[in-house]
C-alpha angles and dihedrals in degrees: 000000000000135000124245116243124225145137130261121213113273088235084079093053131080137052127296113260094201096103093048094048105039095075119071131338106285098168134080129201112204129191123210090253090061099255115143141200128191118230142186141170111271106248108269091013101081126116113305100218123212111037104013145072127308091203131098132194125216145154137232124220118196137183120252110281092009100109129028121238093249096041121149118223137208132193124214137174128221092274091056094254113151123219129204109261133185111201138180136173120265104175141000138214118238089261091061095252117128122271106172127018131184123220140183118195134190109222096186104041093153088072089061093053092049096040113118123141115217127243104261136159086005099304125138121231114252116251118254113247127196094216141004109284126205121182127185110232098176108257093025143038114231115210127195121186097161089249094049134040107185141170118218117190121229097194142025118304130199096247093041094249123157094179119050129191110341120192114194122183091354098306132090101259097170124024093191140330128214134180116245129202120178115201121201128198112198118225130193133187139172095262095066127078108274111273095015113115115221135200098002116200113236130191131190119227123191127201119264113199115220099176145351132194141181108250097178132010126177146129094290111025144023124195118199121195116205126186135183144113137265114258129197107229097214099046105018090232112159124218140159113021112224136202119197128186122198121196120197124187132201111269093350118129091213137093117203112210129195113192126194128180128184121206113234102157132109109264092219093059108015116074118163109238094168141007123175151098125280117210121191098217113177119207129191139214140045121329091252090056093053110098138188122199125187124184112249134221117323115250120211105018123287098356126110101241105113141188119255113314127245104255131178144149125230091249116024112215099220110125136182092194125046098024115226131213104290088233095059100075098042091049090050090050089050090057097249120150113250115219120172134196107238088214091063123087089227090064089053092050091050089050090052093048096044090058093059100038116098113251111225101208097170135054124173130181118199127187097201094173140004088266105041142053131172137193121210127181133193141179091240093233121139117262092018126122127230121242129218111252107176141345136199147157107254133355127188085230103242124143142164138202119198145169138187095298098040139284150221134274128200137183132182118213114240091010099169096027091060097040141191088069130140150180123215131194109188137171087014090158095061122108095204117117097203143008128047094318095058120108107266132209115194124189110201120201086182110025118219085217090071100058131247129314111237113212096186122113125261097241142019094234137046126241106208100151100046104026103032094243095149099239135016089233114092116253103164106140127160092179105125103012118129143198125203123204131181135212143159132224124193144154141228141192132230108285141171089011091301134111096190130065118257122231089256093055096044091050090051091054088049095051091050091051095045098036107020114189114278129170124206134180126242124282087240090057094051091044095047092051090044093236109189092005129267124013141123142247118235107274124181094167095129133032093251092050090046092056091048093051088051091055090051093049091044090052092057095042091051094052094044088055092043091056086061102035095048093036097234090183137115140101097286098023108046108113100027129102129213118255109224134015123232105213093185095056089034091229137085119279090257093154101042112094113246094009092069123074112015098212103180100321111148090001109270082169091071092041091058097042094048088047089055094048093053095042108029090217118160096208089055089048090052090052093048092044092054092047096050089048092052101038092046091053116027099030099051137057120248097175137024136033093323094051109150094019133090143211122260120236117300149142086270117044092233094032107101116095090218106092110192139186090214093067091062098043114151088226091073091064109029090096094056090046099048098037096040102030093220107164093206088080089061087065091052093050090050088053096050102038091090098031090127089075089063090068089068086078097025107039107187092216099039095121092056103048138051108243094209092060095052123109094196124051097243146357138255130184113226080240137051096006105038089036089054090051091052088055094050091046093046087054093049093043095055096039098053103014085240105169091192091073091042087054093049086057091050093047093054090049092052089050089052092050087055092055115100094250096022110218091359088063125092121346089197115066137167112243143205113202093195097059100020091234122151116212115210114230103170140280106312138124132203109200097003139291090263087075085074092062109030101058100066098277095125093049091052093045093049091056090050096060097076089039096054099036085208112148093190091058091050089050089050092056089049094048090049093053092045091047095051090060098044118108117258089257093054091046092054092048096046090048098046086241095288096120089072111181095347107147123217092198133177093024094183086076089057092053092111092052090045089051091049090054093046090051095044096043096036090235110162093178091056091047089055092050094047089054094046090051096045094048093044092055092079090050094060097260100100108032121003133013086220098055120119124207105250144037095228108122124227124217115252118193091218125107134120091242095047096243098112127229139239115238143178096206096199100045127130123170090224090063096038095050094044096044094050097043092050093043089054092055097041091054088061099042104033102012090123089062095058 
């Protein structure tokens, strides 16, 4: 016996750079104008070393007028070494200068220059290229990165493929790839036990591409956006539109895939049984040289370092009779290629053994909960069962399939967090290189092994009075909601005498997929440049500030632990928090209407993102990232009559009959977009920019006013409706320099200036989406004045101050904050009595506005009142009679498994998010008065 020799891509060599880059901010991004920004890898999100990428993403933030729109950029480390960087603008200031920029850098470029796969098994080495090349070939785009040559289809293909022949490292790693959706229609009959569906009808749909475009192309990276819809082959029925983004990088043997589907079925008949991507992945060689590897259980919490992986060959060479060379089986288990000399007796013995050993042609991993995965395998023969191969708690979801000349490796981001996910290797014994007989690798975002997803509501009636569901009429509607998932697929060659990946290598791929390298700047830099408006750095300089900072830290720690303790995971759930705690049942009110999932109510998104900005903590970034991903997809409508709107909090994410523009506000996700550079959010912003037009059909105040008596076509409350529009318009204005949307902001402000009490007036207005005009209709509120201040309005309005340069607008904000905290007698006097019975309720939610007023007006008395109100809110005096006074959990010996739980019995996410967010702003504006 002897081992084959080969070369593994250099991408799998070298030392990890994590340890060197976690501490400090050793990089400097420099604009041509001389402006500089410090950068460092976010802790836990550095380069993964052997087996993963050498690239990192990051963003630049610049002061107004500091960097020209066509500026070039360079990246240096502390020693003066320069790194290749690709840059493009993300947002602009009103004067046309750059505000945000996106960048990709290669931190090991020397490996690109030295990269050259050897000629082996008849292959020719791939030509070196100096930059990523993308050519339009009519019905397809042809990509060449040096390491990858791939075809991306721009229109529908007969097989449903979106990706054609893909050569990686000189071998055909993927023959083609197609998107798969499996639809299931439930069926019940009297012969089945009550409540149990029988004989469901299932249909396979495959992705039909309708278009593809190059979103970014440069020396280092190309991003291709593909869109289309899934089509049933037999009937031609179309369901579930999709958007897929493919990212290719110079010299890197990986394709990064971002997959979005939108539900457009009928809940009563269209349940989702499967959703994924099928790759035809040919492998070569004898059965005993075909290997599968799955990453094992995670070690140390949520990290990607794993225990020993699951590793087998299709045919395991362990034989009772005849006996084989004792070195054969250990070598096979070690992943070494087995090559035998036909003239030797050992070869004849192996041939005899192989013919009688079962061939395991199918391996499938399923994460069926956040706490369990299993691997099954089968021979793939008709009428035969599958057997259980392995089980565990949590896997990072990386797996590889390889043969004698190399193989492929895949990994899905948030594999166990967004269960039920799966990875299938099927037909791995086939020698075909294309068609149905080719070995197949399927990455399932929703695995068929887990059963079908039911999109129907949980009841046939609403529960507005008792369970806070908005209206008694049903309004549960999943049509138009989406979900986005990410994965990587790459390839490798034989290396170090092995043809299978080692545990270290597959862990490195998993880490790169789960925690891809990301650089950020210091909290001090973001704060000093006023990125995202007004917020504070941590300050424990006085006993009172120290106590408040502890409250903020404890709140973050509590929710981080609750995610794990309450298992807030799953395909449609991961990233969301629950709304209200049930201290009597010792659980959240998961089954009580509007008290269940939070969605974006009272902007916990902003609380988490501002918390990250001020602390730089990676664990907070992860919570905020997951929340933005969930709330921007599942909680809003991407298609249909509610496009650009979202569903209020409910047991089912889309279950509340109240469809509101505030839920889908761009401001929830600007942080994730600008800090992380994910282009999917640009789709979200395109959807919500004209959300005000959706209110022509879904007027937020329709039940309060007679349509026949209106002068303008719909209504908008100054908050949260118009405030949401300003957030959407600000995002469109800065991304595309679209003056149309900047003008709509100014139009509304001018209309507010003309109201008797300016911003204090209203807060109900008639509204014209076409012109952006607000029509004053008197002093009345539906839902309470506090809705103007607790849904992200203040944060957006603060950002507008330096953009507009409008002193009167700034004064209006200050006056609003001052008025909110005035006594009822003062409010009547200052308004001339026209406010009538209007309530300015829940003032702790207006603390940021009050602080702005105190700071702008130099009003120490107001500052003290704001602090007293905010700090009292956690003692039951400003929000809820059941509130406690801290976020420190207490141990309760109550749990179905007997372990006991930690709980804060008074907690609601409404109060938590608003208290923390307002405290962060108040510390900046009136911290000296605490």
